[in-house]
C-alpha positions as CSV (number, residue, x, y, z in Angstrom):
1,M,12.0,16.3,10.7
2,S,15.5,17.6,11.3
3,E,17.9,18.2,8.4
4,A,20.3,15.4,9.6
5,S,17.5,12.8,9.8
6,Q,16.3,13.9,6.3
7,V,19.8,13.3,4.9
8,D,20.1,10.0,6.7
9,R,16.7,8.9,5.3
10,D,17.7,10.0,1.8
11,K,21.0,8.0,2.0
12,L,19.0,5.0,3.2
13,V,16.6,5.2,0.3
14,A,19.5,5.6,-2.1
15,D,21.2,2.5,-0.7
16,V,18.0,0.5,-0.9
17,K,17.5,1.5,-4.5
18,L,21.1,0.4,-5.3
19,V,20.5,-2.9,-3.6
20,L,17.4,-3.5,-5.6
21,A,19.1,-2.6,-8.8
22,D,21.9,-5.0,-8.1
23,A,19.4,-7.7,-7.2
24,E,17.6,-7.2,-10.5
25,E,20.9,-7.4,-12.3
26,M,21.8,-10.5,-10.4
27,L,18.6,-12.2,-11.4
28,R,19.1,-11.3,-15.0
29,L,22.7,-12.7,-14.9
30,A,21.7,-15.8,-13.0
31,A,19.6,-17.0,-16.0
32,G,22.6,-17.3,-18.3
33,D,25.9,-16.7,-16.6
34,T,28.8,-17.8,-18.7
35,T,31.3,-15.1,-17.8
36,G,31.5,-15.3,-14.1
37,K,30.0,-11.9,-13.7
38,F,27.3,-13.4,-11.4
39,A,29.8,-13.8,-8.6
40,E,31.0,-10.2,-9.0
41,V,27.4,-8.8,-8.8
42,K,26.7,-11.1,-5.9
43,G,29.7,-9.6,-4.0
44,R,28.6,-6.1,-4.7
45,L,25.1,-6.9,-3.6
46,G,26.4,-8.3,-0.4
47,E,28.4,-5.2,0.4
48,K,25.6,-2.8,-0.4
49,L,23.2,-4.9,1.6
50,A,25.5,-4.8,4.6
51,L,25.8,-1.0,4.2
52,A,22.1,-0.6,4.0
53,R,21.6,-2.8,7.1
54,A,24.2,-0.7,9.0
55,R,22.4,2.5,8.1
56,I,19.0,1.1,9.0
57,Q,20.4,0.1,12.4
58,D,21.9,3.6,12.9
59,A,18.5,5.1,12.0
60,E,16.7,2.8,14.4
61,E,19.1,3.7,17.2
62,S,18.6,7.4,16.5
63,V,14.8,7.0,16.6
64,V,14.9,5.0,19.8
65,A,17.2,7.6,21.5
66,R,14.9,10.5,20.4
67,T,11.8,8.5,21.6
68,R,13.4,7.9,25.0
69,E,14.2,11.6,25.3
70,A,10.7,12.5,24.4
71,A,9.3,10.0,27.0
72,K,11.6,11.4,29.7
73,A,10.5,15.0,28.9
74,T,6.9,13.9,28.9
75,D,7.3,12.1,32.3
76,T,9.0,15.2,33.8
77,Y,6.2,17.5,32.5
78,V,3.5,15.2,33.9
79,R,5.2,15.0,37.3
80,E,5.6,18.8,37.5
81,N,2.1,19.6,36.1
82,P,-0.3,16.8,37.0
83,W,-3.5,18.7,36.8
84,Q,-2.7,20.3,33.5
85,S,-1.8,16.8,32.2
86,V,-5.1,15.4,33.4
87,G,-6.9,18.3,31.7
88,V,-5.1,17.8,28.4
89,A,-5.7,14.0,28.5
90,A,-9.4,14.6,29.2
91,G,-9.6,17.1,26.3
92,V,-7.9,14.7,23.9
93,G,-10.2,11.8,25.0
94,F,-13.2,14.1,24.5
95,L,-12.1,15.0,20.9
96,I,-11.4,11.3,20.0
97,G,-14.9,10.4,21.3
98,L,-16.4,13.1,19.2
99,L,-14.6,11.9,16.1
100,I,-15.5,8.3,16.7
101,G,-19.1,9.3,17.4
102,R,-19.5,11.0,14.0
103,R,-18.9,7.7,12.1
């Protein structure tokens, strides 16, 4: 995993933890809100949830882009080396068959 994706993942995890903490506080305050703090926490929760959604969407777009690049590279390799690709596929299939047969 690249350093940038690790940092993005760590930021996403931190955002989700903040959203969960605010949700817990919101539930606690909802039980007996007499100060109006519930609305404040609800607003914070909404902002953090929107930020977490945006980061998840960015992470998803990044994964999709990298997957497309890998698929294009694989397609190019297979087109340039068809017999090697067939050999590798046969070998992988053979190994999977061996592993399944052991169970």
